[in-house]
Phi, psi and omega in degrees: 000143179271163181281351182286133179294153181289137179235144176246135174256122187237138173258126180286127180289340182276311185246004177065018178282156177253129177245139172251120186242141172285125185291329185283318185257338183083006179285144177278120182274322178205158181225128178234117181292152179286144176281119179234146175293150180296137176057030175066022177083013180277152177272170186297321180296319179292323176296320180293320178297319178296323177296318179297318177295319176298319180295316178298319180296318180295319178295321179295316178297318179298313179298320179297317179292323177297319178295322180292322179297317178296318179294322180297319177299316181297316180294318179295321177297319179296316179297320179296315179298320179296315180295322179293320179296317180293324178294325179286324182287324182238074181290147177274111180276335180266144176288157180295150179287129178270146184301323184283346175286343182280347181288000000 
């Protein structure tokens, strides 16, 4: 037997990386990423098309949120007017109870 500690070489099933692990302690001694082609092997035209689709999706989400924001302003204004109307119809004649009055 040699004096060199036992090492295990493991391939990660998720990312295809190679790990060298010390068998005695379980410590990772080195990590080497898997060699992958850029952009998953796609050509430039398909990447550009994907960017165009992402841009259209982002614009659609933006428009939807802007519409919701405008509707939100209208709903808040409506709620405020309703609360103001109710406050005028039912005024509070009694002052609020102070905490030290409850002792």
